[in-house]
C-alpha positions in Angstrom: 2.7 -2.2 -14.8 5.6 0.2 -15.3 9.0 -1.6 -15.2 12.2 0.3 -15.7 14.7 -1.0 -18.3 17.3 -2.5 -16.0 14.6 -4.3 -14.0 13.1 -5.6 -17.2 16.4 -6.9 -18.4 16.9 -8.7 -15.0 13.5 -10.4 -15.4 14.3 -11.5 -19.0 17.6 -13.0 -17.9 15.8 -14.7 -15.0 13.1 -16.0 -17.3 15.6 -17.4 -19.7 17.4 -19.3 -17.0 14.2 -20.8 -15.6 13.1 -21.8 -19.0 16.1 -24.2 -19.2 15.3 -25.8 -15.9 13.8 -24.4 -12.7 15.8 -24.4 -9.5 14.7 -26.9 -6.9 14.5 -23.9 -4.5 12.0 -22.1 -6.7 8.8 -21.6 -4.7 6.0 -22.7 -7.0 3.2 -20.2 -6.3 1.1 -21.1 -9.3 -1.1 -24.0 -10.4 -0.8 -25.8 -13.7 -4.6 -25.8 -13.9 -6.7 -22.7 -13.5 -7.7 -22.3 -9.8 -11.1 -21.1 -8.9 -10.4 -17.6 -7.5 -14.1 -16.4 -7.3 -14.1 -16.3 -3.5 -11.6 -13.3 -3.7 -14.2 -11.1 -5.3 -15.1 -12.8 -8.6 -11.4 -12.7 -9.6 -10.1 -14.7 -12.6 -6.6 -16.3 -12.4 -3.5 -14.4 -13.8 -1.0 -16.0 -16.0 2.5 -16.7 -14.8 5.0 -16.8 -17.5 8.7 -17.6 -18.0 9.6 -15.6 -21.1 6.8 -16.6 -23.6 6.2 -19.9 -21.9 3.1 -20.2 -19.6 4.0 -22.0 -16.4 0.6 -21.8 -14.8 -2.0 -19.7 -13.2 -2.3 -17.8 -9.9 -5.0 -16.2 -7.9 -4.3 -12.5 -7.2 -4.9 -9.9 -4.5 -3.6 -6.4 -4.4 -3.7 -3.4 -2.1 -1.9 -0.1 -1.2 0.2 1.1 1.7 -1.0 4.7 1.4 2.1 6.3 2.8 5.7 5.4 3.5 8.6 7.7 4.6 12.3 6.8 4.1 15.4 8.8 4.4 16.2 11.8 6.6 15.0 10.8 10.1 12.5 8.3 8.8 12.8 4.6 8.0 10.3 2.2 6.5 10.2 -1.6 6.4 7.6 -4.0 5.0 7.3 -7.4 6.6 5.3 -10.4 5.3 5.4 -14.2 5.6 3.9 -16.7 3.2 0.9 -18.6 4.7 1.5 -22.1 5.8 -0.7 -23.4 3.0 1.5 -22.6 0.0 4.2 -20.4 -1.5 3.4 -16.9 -2.7 4.8 -14.5 -5.3 5.2 -10.9 -4.0 5.4 -7.7 -6.0 6.0 -4.3 -4.4 5.9 -1.2 -6.6 6.9 2.3 -5.3 5.2 5.6 -6.2 5.7 9.2 -5.3 3.1 11.6 -3.9 1.4 12.2 -7.2 1.4 8.6 -8.4 4.5 8.4 -10.5 7.0 5.6 -10.3 9.8 6.2 -7.8 13.2 4.6 -7.6 14.2 3.5 -4.1 17.1 1.7 -2.6 16.2 -1.4 -0.7 17.7 -4.2 1.3 16.4 -7.6 2.3 16.4 -8.7 6.0 18.9 -5.8 6.8 21.6 -7.5 4.7 23.8 -4.8 3.2 24.9 -7.2 0.4 21.3 -7.3 -0.8 21.3 -3.6 -1.6 19.3 -2.9 -4.8 17.8 0.1 -6.6 14.5 0.2 -8.6 10.9 1.2 -8.7 9.9 -2.2 -7.4 10.9 -5.5 -5.7 9.7 -8.9 -6.9 10.4 -12.2 -5.1 8.8 -15.5 -4.2 8.5 -17.1 -0.7 8.2 -20.7 0.3 5.3 -21.6 2.6 5.8 -20.0 6.0 8.9 -18.1 4.9 9.2 -14.6 6.3 11.0 -11.6 4.9 11.5 -7.9 5.6 12.2 -5.3 2.9 13.8 -2.1 4.1 13.2 1.1 2.1 16.4 3.2 2.6 15.5 6.3 0.6 15.4 7.6 -3.0 18.1 6.2 -5.3 18.9 9.8 -6.3 19.8 10.6 -2.7 22.2 7.7 -2.1 24.3 6.9 -0.2 23.4 9.2 2.7 19.6 9.5 2.1 19.5 12.8 3.9 16.2 13.8 2.3 12.9 12.1 3.2 11.2 10.4 0.2 7.5 9.6 0.7 4.7 8.2 -1.4 2.8 4.9 -1.6 3.6 1.2 -2.1 1.4 -1.1 -4.2 1.4 -4.7 -3.1 0.5 -7.8 -5.1 0.3 -11.4 -4.0 0.2 -14.3 -6.5 -1.0 -17.7 -5.0 -1.9 -21.2 -6.3 -5.2 -21.1 -4.5 -7.6 -18.5 -3.0 -7.1 -19.5 0.6 -3.4 -18.7 0.5 -4.1 -15.3 -1.1 -6.8 -14.5 1.5 -4.3 -15.2 4.3 -1.4 -13.2 3.0 -1.1 -10.1 5.2 1.8 -7.7 4.9 2.7 -5.1 7.5 4.4 -1.7 6.9 6.3 -0.1 9.8 7.9 3.3 10.0 9.7 5.1 12.6 11.9 8.2 13.2 14.3 6.6 15.7 16.2 7.9 17.6 14.5 11.3 17.3 11.1 9.9 18.4 10.8 6.8 20.6 8.1 4.9 18.7 7.4 2.7 15.7 4.1 2.8 13.8 2.5 -0.2 12.1 0.0 0.6 9.3 -2.6 -1.6 7.7 -2.9 -2.2 3.9 -5.8 -0.7 1.9 -7.0 -3.7 -0.1 -8.3 -3.0 -3.6 -11.5 -4.8 -2.7 -12.4 -2.7 0.3 -12.3 1.0 -0.5 -14.9 3.7 0.5 -16.1 7.2 -0.4 -16.3 8.2 3.3 -14.0 7.3 6.3 -14.0 8.3 9.9 -11.8 8.0 13.0 -11.9 9.1 16.6 -9.0 11.4 17.7 -7.7 13.6 20.5 -5.7 16.8 19.9 -4.5 19.8 21.9 -1.8 20.9 19.5 0.9 20.3 22.1 0.9 16.8 23.7 -1.6 15.3 21.3 -1.2 15.7 17.6 -3.1 14.0 14.7 -1.7 13.2 11.3 -3.9 12.5 8.2 -3.1 10.8 4.9 -5.7 10.5 2.1 -5.0 8.4 -1.0 -7.1 9.0 -4.1 -8.3 5.7 -5.5 -10.4 7.1 -8.3 -10.0 8.3 -11.9 -10.7 12.0 -11.2 -8.7 14.6 -9.2 -10.6 15.2 -6.0 -10.6 17.8 -3.2 -11.7 15.9 0.0 -14.0 17.4 2.7 -12.8 16.8 6.3 -15.5 17.4 8.9 -14.8 17.5 12.7 -17.5 16.6 15.3 -17.0 17.4 19.0 -17.8 15.1 21.9 -21.5 16.0 21.7 -21.7 15.1 18.0 -22.0 18.7 16.9 -20.2 19.8 13.7 -17.3 21.9 15.0 -15.5 22.6 11.7 -15.2 21.7 8.0 -12.2 22.1 5.7 -11.2 21.1 2.1 -7.9 19.4 1.2 -6.0 20.5 -1.9 -6.9 18.6 -5.1 -5.3 15.1 -5.0 -4.2 13.6 -8.3 -6.2 10.6 -9.6 -5.1 7.2 -10.6 -2.5 7.6 -13.4 -3.5 6.7 -17.0 -3.0 4.7 -19.1 -3.5 1.7 -16.9 -5.0 3.3 -13.8 -2.0 2.2 -11.8 -1.6 4.5 -8.8 -3.1 7.7 -7.4 -1.8 10.7 -5.5 -1.7 11.2 -1.7 -2.2 14.1 0.7 -0.4 14.0 4.0 -0.6 16.7 6.7 -1.2 17.4 10.3 -4.9 17.9 11.0 -4.0 21.3 12.5 -2.8 22.3 9.0 -6.4 22.1 7.8 -8.1 23.7 10.9 -7.1 26.9 12.7 -8.7 25.4 15.9 -9.9 22.0 16.9 -12.3 20.9 19.7 -10.7 20.2 23.1 -10.6 16.6 24.0 -12.1 13.8 22.0 -13.5 14.4 18.5 -14.5 12.5 15.4 -13.2 13.3 11.9 -15.1 12.3 8.7 -13.3 12.3 5.4 -15.8 12.7 2.5 -14.8 12.1 -1.1 -18.4 12.5 -2.4 -18.3 10.2 -5.5 -14.6 9.4 -5.3 -13.1 6.3 -3.7 -10.2 6.7 -1.3 -8.2 5.0 1.4 -7.4 6.9 4.6 -4.7 6.6 7.4 -4.9 8.5 10.7 -2.0 8.8 13.1 -2.3 9.7 16.8 0.8 11.1 18.4 0.6 11.6 22.1 3.7 12.8 23.8 6.4 10.1 23.6 4.0 7.5 22.1 2.2 7.2 18.8 -0.2 4.8 17.1 -2.1 4.3 13.9 -5.9 4.7 14.6 -8.7 2.5 13.4 -10.5 4.0 10.5 -14.1 3.0 9.7 -16.3 3.0 6.6 -18.8 5.8 7.1 -21.6 7.8 5.4 -21.8 11.5 4.5 -24.4 13.6 6.4 -27.6 14.7 4.8 -30.1 12.9 2.6 -27.5 10.8 0.9 -26.7 9.1 4.2 -29.8 6.9 3.9 -27.9 5.0 1.2 -25.2 2.8 2.7 -21.7 3.5 1.4 -20.5 0.0 1.2 -16.8 -0.8 0.5 -16.1 -1.1 -3.2 -13.3 -2.4 -5.4 -10.8 -0.1 -7.0 -10.9 0.3 -10.8 -7.3 -0.7 -11.1 -8.1 -4.1 -9.7 -9.3 -5.5 -13.0 -6.4 -3.9 -14.9 -3.8 -5.4 -12.6 -5.4 -8.9 -12.7 -5.3 -8.9 -16.6 -1.5 -8.5 -16.8 0.6 -11.7 -17.2 3.4 -11.9 -14.6 6.9 -13.0 -15.2 8.0 -15.6 -12.7 9.9 -14.2 -9.6 12.9 -15.9 -8.1 12.9 -17.2 -4.5 14.9 -15.4 -1.8 18.4 -16.7 -0.9 19.6 -15.8 2.6 
């Protein structure tokens, strides 16, 4: 995990303080004995440390919000609550469009006094405690944030048991109020459920109905993705290639690049009315987000695991785990402090 120097210093100071005696408000999201995390996909527990002292062990799940937009007319917020079963540790890490660390300014629960800068946010939540993290814009563009910063957010949850981790579900929302009267909620792409092919059902006329597409490369090679469009009869109406999208960064296979565009940027013309799009990465794993904007309203469309056409379609393209999953799970985590309102 890439941690900038000021953030690392803060963690060291925190760890030293906790080593002399933990606060009674500290959410304990670890177990002193190793929990059985195999139900999360044959995971092994991660170590939670305070300085060089091992406090315990946590189950671990991770995933990516494949696109955020903050600054300019855009705003992004991430909401989550700890499940009722136990506290959780939460780590958000920010990346730009090509997968490099990105420093953002953030606040907690819209509290201006919580303003902080960095390429990530770490905290712990007590059972059932909710929180919202606002992404204001790039640190380099403060304090007005007139430019839009976009990229991806990697999310990690640390929990004392697998049930708590399996029930932790974050929500990312972005909007362009007041310019556009809608707010979009997008799902997380879990490391354990990626695919080589994705599909969605859309409507576009280039005027009232517009479709946005985001593809996130979850593989170790740069990939140009094929996007096929099928009309309402199931006939292939067009095929296009995206630019090459950067792979997961090395060393560490931490985060990949993204491609975001309107579908009309890829196709000179699209079928009238309802159509299906198929995003095909061939051998490369990806996560896909599709946005439907219809006049004054907008929504995030359901995307489905799919198969490529032709002889290869006889072999099911089942969801697969990301290669970064085992890397992330092998890194010891420094204990994160609880939130104070």
